[in-house]
N, C-alpha and C positions, 0 to 999 in steps of 0.2 A: 261413364258414356256407354252407349249401347253398340254393338258391334256385330257382322256376318261374316264366319270366317268359310273361304273358301279353297280348299289344300285337299289333293287326292291322297296326299300319303295321311292316311288315320293317325302317325303315328306324330305326327306333326301338327296336324289339325289340333288334338288331343292335348298337344305342349302348348300352344298359342291359347287354346279356352282357358287351358288350369291359371297358367302366365298370366291373363291380364283378370277372369275370376277370384283370382288371391291378389289383386291389387284392386278391389270394388268395384271391377266394372263387368258389365254384364254382355257373354256372348248371347245373344238370342237365337242364332242358326249356325249351323256347321255345315258344309255342303264338300261332294266331292268331285262338283262338275260344272260349266260353266252354265247349261239350261239348268240346274237345279240353282244354280245362284240367283240370276233371272229370276224366277220361278220363287225362291225364298222372297228375295227383295219386295216383289209384287205382292206376295200374301200379306207381309209382315205392313206394306204399305195401303195396302188394301181396308185393313183394320185400324187404319190412325196410328199406325206405331213404326214410321218408317226410320230403321237407326240411323245410330250419326258416321260409321262409319264401316265400308268393307275393306276387309283382308285379302287378297287373292293372290295367289301364283298364277302367275303369267301363261305356263302351259299344264294342260290339264285334258283330261280324257274327253273326247275316242281318241283323237292325234297327237297329242300331247306335243302341239305347235305355237298356236294363238289363243286358244278358247278361253284361258282366262282373262288375257287383257281385251278381247271382244266383248267378253260378256262386258266388264268394266265400262267401257266406253259404251255400250248401249245404255247400261244404267243409269251414266252421267249424262247421255241425251236424254234422256226419262225423267230422273229425278236429280235436277243439276244441285240441288242441296248436299246431297249425299258427298261425302267426304271417301275416298277412293286409295285406298296404297297396294299397289301390287312387289308382291315378291318375286325375283327371277334369279336362275342360277347363273344368267348370263347378262351382259347388258345389251338390249337387244335395241339399238336407235331408233328404229322407224315405229316400234311399239312406245316406247318411252316418249317419244316426239308427239305423236297421236294423240295420247291418254292426255298430256299436258298441255298441249293445243287445243282441248278440246274446250277447256274450261279455266276459266282464271280464278279457281280456288280451290282446296280442298283436294288435292294430288299428290302422292307419291309416288316413288319407285326406289324400291331397297333392295339391296343384295342378296342373297339369302348366306352367302357365308361370310359375309361383315357384319351379318347381327350378330354377333356375340355378345354388347352390352345390352343386360335385359331392361335396365334403367331408360337408356338412349332408345330402344326400341319401342318402348311403353310412351314414351315422350315423344317418339314421333307418330305413332299410333292418334293421342291425344291431341297433337298438332294439326295432324290432317281431317280429324271428327270438330276440330275449330276452324274451320277454312283453311288454315295453312298448307304450306308444301313442305315434302322432306324427301330430298334430293340426294341417293348413295353419294357420296363424293367422286366415286369412280365413273357413275354414268354423266355427272357434270362434267369431267375431266374430257369424257371422249367427246360427248357434244357440244364441250366446248372447241378439243382440237376442229372437229369438222366446222364451227363458225368461224373461227380466225380466219379461213380460207374467204369469209366473204365479205365485202366491202362496208356492210353496214353497223361494223363495230371497226373499220379501220381508226377513226380516230382518239380509242380509248386508248390509257396509259396501260402499261403492265401491270402498274397497283390496281388501275379501274378494272382491267377484268380480273382480277383474285379476287376484288369484294364482291362484285357481280357475279365469280362462279360461287362464294361465300353466301350470297343472294340467293342463289336458286335451290340451296341445297337446305332452305330455310331457315337462314338465322338472323337474327335480329342484330339489329348495329352493334347495341352491347357483346353480343357475343362475339362479331367480326371481331370488334375491337379486342376483345382479348384474344381470339386465335392471330394475328396479324400483329398483337403487342404494340399499338398505340392508341391513340384518344378515342374517347365517345366521337371529340368533335372534328374531327380529325376521317374519321369512317361518313359521317352526315357528310360532310363537304367533297368526298369522293362520290358519296352515292346523289349528292346533288348535281354535284358534273357529269353523271353516268346519266340522269336525266335528262339533262341537257342537250348533251353530245346524241341523245337518241330522239332526241326532238320531241318528248313527253312532256307538254305543257302541264302545269297546275290543273286539275279538273274536278268537279263534284263528283264524277258520275265513274270518271276511271282511276284506278287502282294502279297508281305508277308502278309502283315497284314489281307487282306482277305483271304487268306489261311489260317492262324492262327486263326480266327473267324471259317472258315468250320469247320476247324480240331478238336473245341472243339465241335462244335454244330452236327457233324455227330458221336460223339464219340460215 
């Protein structure tokens, strides 16, 4: 996959670049602020070489507040097929929700301190590049804690909430089954019940799994 990295820490940026390059991926650009990120992706796209995924820090110069995630949202609006994985030191609910709600595919939000397993990080980048989701469990936990107060999820059982939380992390049914130590069929039943209770009917145009996650993250 072809990756653009946006991180103002040169040491971390170079480390991520080497990490991905060593695993056969191509880092086509590395920048240190949000405007440079937008410019780099735009230049690549104009040349017919839109990258598969952007890995961006949430906070970058000049103010170190929300430049990274704002740039990510702008890029998703301009290039819906572009995968975006943001890295943050903290769980920032507003930014996480805004990014995830802006599109139904190819998004991720990971905490820097929890990206300790190299293979899991590379897997997350690959998943986002392929149109999937990759959400840190702590991000999911905080957003789920807020959503528990909302009526839209009131009909879900505790186990269904747990399954939905793992879905939000980007886990497949097989991975959820292993995590919860239950059968694949049991997970499929829980997922089916979640769809039914959230009013997500079968459709050729809507991705019900993504819609279920967005429903609870936005509630």
